[in-house]
LOFIMI-284975 format. One record per residue: residue in three letters; x, y, z of N, C-alpha, C, O, CB in turn. Coordinates in pm, whole numbers, padded with zeros to 5 digits, always signed. Last residue first. Glycine has a CB too. Layout:
<recs>
AlaXYZXYZXYZXYZXYZ ...
</recs>
This chain:
<recs>
Unk+10194+10259+10518+10158+10173+10530+09989+10165+10531+09932+10057+10546+10228+10139+10619 Unk+10345+10530+10518+10362+10495+10411+10322+10333+10377+10366+10271+10281+10487+10535+10392 Unk+10365+10663+10805+10325+10747+10664+10280+10686+10509+10219+10743+10418+10452+10828+10632 Unk+10374+10470+10997+10323+10590+10997+10240+10619+10864+10122+10608+10829+10431+10682+11020 Unk+10638+10345+10869+10513+10298+10931+10391+10364+10911+10309+10329+10825+10527+10295+11059 Unk+10782+10483+10836+10754+10419+10736+10622+10382+10751+10525+10385+10674+10837+10323+10716 Unk+10852+10604+11100+10797+10713+11018+10749+10702+10862+10709+10789+10785+10895+10808+11021 Unk+10952+10372+11223+10820+10446+11233+10787+10525+11137+10676+10508+11085+10810+10522+11338 Unk+11200+10334+11066+11077+10249+11041+10937+10333+11112+10833+10349+11049+11106+10082+11118 Unk+11326+10610+11201+11299+10585+11041+11167+10440+10985+11080+10448+10898+11481+10535+10978 Unk+11340+10529+11437+11237+10628+11434+11224+10656+11279+11127+10716+11234+11275+10762+11526 Unk+11482+10345+11460+11340+10302+11533+11245+10412+11479+11122+10406+11472+11343+10304+11718 Unk+11707+10368+11388+11648+10310+11305+11584+10348+11342+11560+10445+11270+11644+10214+11274 Unk+11759+10580+11636+11780+10653+11460+11713+10523+11305+11686+10552+11188+12026+10677+11431 Unk+11857+10528+11847+11738+10506+11805+11677+10566+11661+11564+10583+11614+11671+10546+11909 Unk+12083+10520+11919+12022+10648+11955+11883+10638+11917+11799+10722+11949+12089+10768+11888 Unk+12215+10261+11771+12207+10337+11950+12129+10423+11973+12084+10406+12087+12324+10413+12009 Unk+12448+10542+11577+12399+10391+11589+12345+10417+11757+12378+10503+11838+12551+10247+11560 Unk+12648+10700+11446+12457+10763+11485+12418+10584+11531+12323+10538+11468+12313+10854+11270 Unk+12866+10631+11397+12908+10690+11543+12715+10733+11581+12666+10775+11686+13060+10873+11527 Unk+12829+10515+11157+12828+10391+11298+12856+10490+11403+12873+10439+11514+12970+10242+11302 Unk+12522+10631+10999+12628+10622+11040+12636+10547+11202+12559+10525+11295+12675+10757+11022 Unk+12284+10349+10892+12224+10443+10966+12431+10433+11013+12489+10329+11044+12048+10396+11092 Unk+12013+10201+10657+12183+10222+10710+12165+10339+10865+12064+10388+10917+12307+10330+10539 Unk+11890+09983+10482+11793+10109+10567+11943+10076+10604+11994+09965+10590+11615+10104+10686 Unk+11652+09832+10180+11801+09869+10289+11762+09975+10391+11657+10038+10398+11951+09947+10195 Unk+11397+09765+10188+11483+09718+10103+11647+09741+10151+11737+09657+10149+11446+09784+09971 Unk+11092+09662+10339+11225+09714+10305+11273+09665+10288+11274+09546+10318+11289+09766+10348 Unk+10778+09692+10164+10864+09605+10161+11012+09698+10133+11054+09759+10035+10818+09494+10052 Unk+10489+09793+10226+10551+09807+10216+10676+09712+10247+10674+09653+10355+10523+09886+10239 Unk+10108+09717+10074+10186+09721+10149+10348+09769+10127+10368+09793+10008+10164+09616+10185 Unk+09764+09690+10126+09875+09829+10115+10020+09724+10150+10022+09660+10255+09838+09996+10275 Unk+09521+09539+09945+09626+09559+10032+09720+09616+10045+09795+09596+09949+09663+09499+10051 Unk+09185+09589+09795+09303+09592+09837+09396+09578+09899+09352+09645+09992+09315+09622+09839 Unk+08990+09261+09737+09049+09368+09899+09158+09353+09808+09214+09256+09759+09065+09302+10112 Unk+08845+09067+09661+08918+09180+09597+08959+09310+09590+08966+09407+09514+08893+09185+09534 Unk+08992+08782+09879+08883+08880+09741+08957+08952+09694+09079+08945+09675+08750+08988+09775 Unk+09188+08679+09990+09128+08778+10055+09036+08834+09970+09000+08949+09996+09215+08868+10105 Unk+09306+08538+09831+09296+08508+09954+09183+08555+09995+09087+08486+10032+09393+08544+10025 Unk+09408+08681+09591+09251+08555+09567+09199+08531+09738+09081+08510+09769+09321+08332+09476 Unk+09528+08966+09686+09586+08863+09709+09391+08757+09748+09309+08755+09841+09734+08900+09855 Unk+09649+09282+09563+09535+09202+09525+09576+09064+09602+09693+09041+09572+09514+09189+09350 Unk+09865+09574+09638+09800+09412+09536+09692+09372+09626+09658+09420+09734+09930+09243+09516 Unk+09989+09830+09629+09898+09821+09663+09799+09675+09575+09709+09676+09491+09867+09962+09657 Unk+10331+09945+09760+10250+09899+09699+10071+09899+09688+10022+09989+09757+10298+09813+09719 Unk+10663+10061+09831+10516+10030+09859+10470+09996+09798+10546+09984+09702+10442+10089+09887 Unk+10976+09997+09923+10919+09992+09785+10810+09970+09920+10823+09915+10030+10966+09870+09629 Unk+11247+10172+10055+11190+10061+10066+11102+10112+09958+11118+10220+09902+11139+10013+10205 Unk+11546+10270+10244+11498+10282+10103+11381+10172+10106+11415+10068+10163+11625+10250+09983 Unk+11662+10495+10507+11565+10407+10482+11515+10396+10333+11451+10491+10288+11460+10440+10568 Unk+11941+10573+10609+11844+10629+10499+11778+10534+10542+11834+10470+10631+11872+10646+10338 Unk+12162+10886+10828+12116+10741+10768+11975+10721+10689+11895+10813+10688+12107+10641+10890 Unk+12245+11176+10883+12267+11010+10979+12241+10901+10957+12273+10809+11032+12213+10987+11085 Unk+12350+11398+10728+12263+11296+10686+12348+11196+10829+12465+11167+10852+12278+11240+10484 Unk+12284+11736+10857+12405+11642+10855+12319+11515+10815+12208+11516+10866+12498+11628+11012 Unk+12176+11983+10991+12100+11945+10820+12268+11755+10772+12311+11710+10665+12145+12215+10629 Unk+12194+12074+11185+12312+12093+11050+12240+12072+10979+12228+12148+10882+12441+12010+11018 Unk+11989+12093+11314+12007+12219+11334+12142+12231+11210+12184+12335+11158+12036+12255+11511 Unk+11953+11766+11355+11850+11920+11387+11938+11984+11369+12028+11924+11428+11773+11968+11531 Unk+12059+11592+11116+12079+11625+11225+12007+11691+11226+11955+11716+11117+12170+11654+11265 Unk+11843+11295+10879+11921+11441+10892+11905+11531+11060+11798+11543+11120+11836+11552+10754 Unk+11750+11015+10698+11734+11077+10887+11862+11203+10875+11978+11164+10860+11799+10903+11060 Unk+11532+11011+10492+11683+11024+10536+11629+11118+10645+11550+11208+10674+11813+11089+10416 Unk+11368+10775+10289+11402+10911+10386+11503+10887+10416+11571+10787+10392+11329+10950+10511 Unk+11258+10685+10034+11360+10651+10072+11365+10816+10153+11365+10928+10102+11467+10591+09951 Unk+11049+10444+09744+11134+10585+09787+11223+10572+09901+11283+10465+09904+11037+10707+09830 Unk+10929+10313+09471+11023+10362+09545+11003+10423+09655+10890+10473+09649+11081+10426+09488 Unk+10744+10314+09279+10689+10309+09355+10770+10283+09448+10716+10222+09540+10605+10254+09338 Unk+10797+10368+08996+10792+10510+09062+10753+10442+09203+10714+10535+09274+10668+10640+08989 Unk+11230+10320+08938+11078+10247+08949+11000+10374+09023+11060+10461+09087+11074+10077+09061 Unk+11486+10361+08904+11361+10333+08741+11244+10223+08832+11198+10111+08809+11473+10199+08537 Unk+11634+10389+09138+11552+10520+09043+11480+10478+08917+11424+10556+08840+11664+10638+08983 Unk+11604+10151+09227+11558+10203+09301+11490+10351+09208+11377+10400+09202+11662+10208+09413 Unk+11770+10002+09041+11643+09947+09063+11540+10003+09156+11430+09952+09178+11663+09829+09099 Unk+11996+10161+09122+11968+10162+08981+11793+10067+08971+11716+10092+08878+12124+10071+08889 Unk+12008+10122+09406+11993+10214+09389+11964+10244+09217+11910+10351+09189+12090+10262+09459 Unk+12087+09869+09422+11952+09886+09476+11981+10017+09416+11962+09980+09300+11907+09863+09644 Unk+12374+09758+09278+12254+09728+09146+12089+09825+09262+11987+09848+09196+12222+09452+09105 Unk+12509+09970+09390+12492+10016+09270+12401+09962+09232+12319+10024+09165+12579+10012+09193 Unk+12500+09821+09700+12441+09970+09608+12384+09998+09513+12267+10036+09501+12507+10041+09568 Unk+12657+09612+09589+12507+09601+09612+12429+09752+09577+12350+09789+09491+12481+09554+09781 Unk+12869+09680+09482+12816+09624+09349+12674+09582+09391+12588+09537+09315+12910+09492+09284 Unk+13025+09855+09703+12980+09887+09546+12873+09846+09477+12792+09920+09420+13062+09846+09463 Unk+12957+09699+09932+12814+09747+09963+12865+09832+09776+12768+09869+09710+12772+09875+10166 Unk+13128+09442+09973+12983+09411+09890+12948+09547+09896+12846+09538+09828+12855+09299+09961 Unk+13395+09550+10078+13368+09454+09976+13231+09470+09902+13226+09506+09785+13376+09321+10037 Unk+13295+09517+10415+13420+09616+10306+13421+09497+10168+13447+09377+10178+13647+09636+10406 Unk+12959+09543+10518+13050+09444+10501+13191+09495+10425+13143+09521+10314+12976+09334+10426 Unk+12853+09844+10565+12858+09729+10561+12942+09683+10508+13018+09753+10442+12781+09690+10532 Unk+12876+10136+10730+12763+10010+10812+12822+09872+10709+12841+09774+10781+12525+10054+10781 Unk+13066+10241+10546+13053+10242+10684+12984+10129+10754+13039+10045+10825+12991+10354+10716 Unk+12958+10243+10277+13111+10221+10334+13088+10158+10452+13089+10036+10464+13206+10355+10362 Unk+12725+10382+10326+12704+10255+10300+12878+10147+10315+12898+10031+10350+12626+10266+10134 Unk+12768+10677+10409+12740+10495+10499+12723+10403+10468+12703+10312+10548+12651+10456+10570 Unk+12849+10768+10166+13000+10705+10249+12900+10621+10335+12927+10501+10345+13130+10840+10362 
</recs>
């Protein structure tokens, strides 16, 4: 339901289906859900991929990575800092 509210009409069905199919087939993908305190109503979500890669420019050092794939907050709950809270959670706990 959030996707239908937030993303352009006609794009959410195909886009969401592809993203969620890839999401469930990977062990490195994560989802964070923002819920209203008290009711547990879903206000938004962020889907991201975590990794641990090497880059020859840095020798053999492993580099933690985090790629944001998709993020949405219900229209009625936007401009309340929920996007920022989701990003803060990802950066503090997964980077």
